[in-house]
C-alpha positions as CSV (number, residue, x, y, z in Angstrom):
1,X,-17.1,4.9,-7.5
2,X,-13.6,5.8,-8.7
3,X,-13.5,8.0,-11.8
4,X,-10.7,6.9,-14.1
5,X,-9.0,7.2,-17.5
6,X,-6.5,5.0,-19.3
7,X,-3.6,6.1,-21.4
8,X,-1.6,3.8,-23.6
9,X,-0.2,4.2,-27.1
10,X,-1.2,0.6,-27.9
11,X,-4.9,0.1,-28.6
12,X,-4.9,-3.7,-27.6
13,X,-3.6,-2.6,-24.1
14,X,-6.3,0.0,-23.8
15,X,-8.9,-2.6,-24.7
16,X,-7.7,-4.9,-22.0
17,X,-7.9,-2.1,-19.3
18,X,-11.4,-1.1,-20.6
19,X,-12.6,-4.7,-20.4
20,X,-11.1,-5.2,-16.9
21,X,-12.7,-2.0,-15.7
22,X,-16.1,-3.1,-17.0
23,X,-15.7,-6.2,-14.9
24,X,-14.9,-4.2,-11.8
25,X,-17.9,-2.6,-10.2
26,X,-16.3,0.3,-8.5
27,X,-14.2,1.8,-11.4
28,X,-15.9,4.1,-13.9
29,X,-13.5,4.3,-16.9
30,X,-14.5,7.7,-18.4
31,X,-12.3,7.6,-21.5
32,X,-9.3,5.9,-23.0
33,X,-6.5,7.7,-24.8
34,X,-3.8,6.5,-27.2
35,X,-2.4,10.0,-27.7
36,X,-0.8,11.2,-24.4
37,X,-1.1,14.9,-25.4
38,X,-4.9,14.6,-25.8
39,X,-5.1,12.9,-22.5
40,X,-3.2,15.7,-20.8
41,X,-5.6,18.3,-22.3
42,X,-8.6,16.3,-21.0
43,X,-7.2,15.9,-17.5
44,X,-6.5,19.6,-17.1
45,X,-10.2,20.2,-17.8
46,X,-11.7,17.1,-16.2
47,X,-9.7,15.8,-13.2
48,X,-10.2,12.2,-12.3
49,X,-9.4,10.0,-9.3
50,X,-7.2,7.5,-11.0
51,X,-5.1,7.1,-14.2
52,X,-4.1,3.7,-15.7
53,X,-0.9,4.9,-17.4
54,X,1.6,3.3,-19.7
55,X,5.2,4.5,-19.2
56,X,7.1,3.8,-22.4
57,X,5.2,6.0,-25.0
58,X,7.2,7.6,-27.8
59,X,5.4,11.0,-28.0
60,X,5.3,11.6,-24.2
61,X,6.8,9.4,-21.5
62,X,4.2,8.4,-18.9
63,X,6.5,9.5,-16.0
64,X,6.6,13.0,-17.5
65,X,2.9,13.0,-18.2
66,X,2.1,12.1,-14.6
67,X,4.4,14.9,-13.3
68,X,2.2,17.3,-15.2
69,X,-1.0,16.1,-13.5
70,X,-2.2,17.1,-10.0
71,X,-0.4,14.8,-7.6
72,X,-3.7,14.2,-5.8
73,X,-4.6,11.9,-8.7
74,X,-3.8,8.3,-8.1
75,X,-1.8,6.4,-10.8
76,X,-1.4,2.7,-11.6
77,X,1.4,2.4,-14.1
78,X,1.1,-0.3,-16.7
79,X,4.2,-1.2,-18.7
80,X,6.2,-4.1,-20.1
81,X,9.4,-2.8,-18.7
82,X,10.2,-3.7,-15.0
83,X,13.1,-1.2,-14.9
84,X,10.6,1.6,-14.6
85,X,9.4,0.3,-11.2
86,X,11.7,2.5,-9.1
87,X,10.6,5.7,-11.0
88,X,7.0,4.8,-10.4
89,X,7.6,4.1,-6.7
90,X,9.3,7.5,-6.4
91,X,6.2,9.2,-7.9
92,X,4.0,7.6,-5.2
93,X,2.2,5.2,-7.6
94,X,-0.6,3.1,-6.1
95,X,0.7,0.1,-8.0
96,X,2.8,-1.1,-10.9
97,X,1.3,-3.6,-13.3
98,X,3.8,-5.5,-15.5
99,X,2.4,-6.5,-18.9
100,X,0.8,-8.9,-19.6
101,X,-1.2,-8.9,-16.4
102,X,-4.2,-11.0,-15.4
103,X,-7.6,-9.7,-14.3
104,X,-6.8,-11.0,-10.8
105,X,-3.7,-8.9,-10.6
106,X,-5.6,-5.9,-12.1
107,X,-8.3,-6.3,-9.5
108,X,-5.7,-6.4,-6.7
109,X,-4.4,-3.0,-7.9
110,X,-7.8,-1.5,-8.4
111,X,-8.9,-2.6,-4.9
112,X,-5.8,-1.0,-3.5
113,X,-6.7,2.3,-5.2
114,X,-10.3,2.1,-3.9
115,X,-9.1,1.5,-0.3
116,X,-6.5,4.3,-0.5
117,X,-9.1,6.7,-2.0
118,X,-11.4,6.0,0.9
119,X,-8.5,6.4,3.3
120,X,-7.7,9.8,1.8
121,X,-11.3,11.0,2.2
122,X,-11.4,10.4,5.9
123,X,-11.0,13.5,8.0
124,X,-9.0,11.7,10.6
125,X,-7.0,8.7,9.3
126,X,-5.9,7.7,12.8
127,X,-9.3,6.3,13.5
128,X,-9.0,3.9,10.5
129,X,-8.3,0.2,11.3
130,X,-5.5,0.2,8.7
131,X,-2.9,2.4,7.2
132,X,-0.9,2.6,4.0
133,X,2.9,2.5,3.6
134,X,5.1,2.4,0.5
135,X,7.1,-0.8,0.0
136,X,7.9,-3.2,-2.9
137,X,7.3,-0.4,-5.5
138,X,3.6,0.2,-4.5
139,X,1.3,1.0,-1.6
140,X,0.9,-1.7,1.0
141,X,-2.3,-1.8,3.2
142,X,-1.6,-2.8,6.8
143,X,-4.3,-3.7,9.3
144,X,-3.1,-1.9,12.5
145,X,-4.2,-4.7,14.8
146,X,-1.6,-7.0,13.1
147,X,1.4,-4.8,14.1
148,X,3.4,-5.9,17.1
149,X,6.0,-3.1,17.2
150,X,8.0,-0.7,15.0
151,X,11.7,0.0,14.9
152,X,13.0,3.3,13.6
153,X,16.2,3.3,11.4
154,X,17.1,6.9,10.3
155,X,14.7,7.6,7.4
156,X,13.3,4.1,7.4
157,X,11.0,2.1,9.8
158,X,10.8,-1.6,10.2
159,X,7.3,-2.9,11.0
160,X,7.1,-6.2,12.9
161,X,4.1,-8.5,12.9
162,X,3.1,-11.5,14.9
163,X,2.6,-14.0,12.1
164,X,4.4,-12.6,9.0
165,X,7.9,-11.3,8.1
166,X,8.7,-7.6,8.9
167,X,8.2,-4.9,6.3
168,X,10.6,-2.0,5.7
169,X,9.3,1.3,4.4
170,X,10.9,4.8,3.9
171,X,9.2,6.8,6.7
172,X,10.2,8.5,9.9
173,X,9.0,7.5,13.4
174,X,7.1,10.8,13.6
175,X,5.3,10.1,10.3
176,X,4.1,6.7,11.2
177,X,3.0,7.8,14.7
178,X,0.8,10.3,13.0
179,X,-1.0,7.5,11.2
180,X,-1.5,5.2,14.2
181,X,-4.3,5.2,16.7
182,X,-2.8,7.0,19.8
183,X,-4.7,4.8,22.2
184,X,-3.2,1.6,20.8
185,X,0.4,2.5,20.1
186,X,3.0,4.3,22.2
187,X,6.6,5.3,21.8
188,X,8.9,3.7,24.4
189,X,12.3,4.7,23.0
190,X,13.6,7.0,20.2
191,X,13.9,3.8,18.1
192,X,10.7,1.9,19.1
193,X,7.0,2.1,19.1
194,X,4.9,-0.7,20.5
195,X,1.3,-1.9,20.2
196,X,0.1,-1.9,23.8
197,X,-2.0,-5.1,23.2
198,X,1.2,-6.9,22.2
199,X,3.2,-6.1,25.3
200,X,3.6,-9.3,27.4
201,X,5.7,-7.9,30.3
202,X,7.6,-4.9,31.5
203,X,10.6,-5.4,33.8
204,X,13.7,-3.4,34.5
205,X,13.0,-0.9,31.7
206,X,12.6,-3.7,29.2
207,X,9.4,-4.5,27.2
208,X,8.9,-8.1,26.1
209,X,7.0,-8.8,22.9
210,X,7.3,-12.4,21.7
211,X,11.1,-13.1,21.4
212,X,11.9,-9.4,21.3
213,X,13.1,-7.4,24.3
214,X,13.0,-3.7,23.7
215,X,14.5,-0.9,25.9
216,X,12.3,1.8,27.5
217,X,14.0,5.2,27.2
218,X,14.0,7.5,30.3
219,X,12.2,10.3,28.5
220,X,9.4,7.9,27.3
221,X,9.0,5.8,30.5
222,X,6.3,7.9,32.3
223,X,4.1,8.3,29.2
224,X,4.4,4.6,28.4
225,X,3.6,3.3,31.9
226,X,0.6,5.7,32.1
227,X,-0.8,4.3,28.8
228,X,0.2,0.7,29.6
229,X,-1.5,0.8,33.0
230,X,-4.8,1.9,31.5
């Protein structure tokens, strides 16, 4: 059960979140607040797992409020202003709900928070069959067995899949390798990581995955072949 609070200076908006949480079996909405200052006092005494947080509040901006809370606390921003999406993304928000939102969209965000919370509680995330990356102003859950290969681009990586378009996320190759199962993924080049099950052929230091032909770097060749031959 995820312990949560909701903060919004508009009572109708709080009522909607309260109603939606009541329909969602895994979110326990402890309290609602229409005065951000009171919410901040409460959170300092009683930490929660998740905050549903409006951004554009006159007495205390939601962005500033969240910066004052432990960053282990997940946040789903709720606002009528799409221009705040970038700020929410930079603060590692789980999701960003643009008002007015439906229950279906609310549930999607809540499920994302539930899955991410479970992921955080695991002692070793590399054993999980999925990982989370940040893209499109929120967390995106990716099943590891859907990944074909990954291309590194400076501080970004581009993740390729068999049956969907690639996804770009701000992350280093080192960061994403730490999240992936070591027995399923291997680095073949400073710019490429491949899923071993997706490799169709290896010839002349080139790996074929679908239509892609990826180079094998000299310093990565021995380790790649050792894992591929297993």
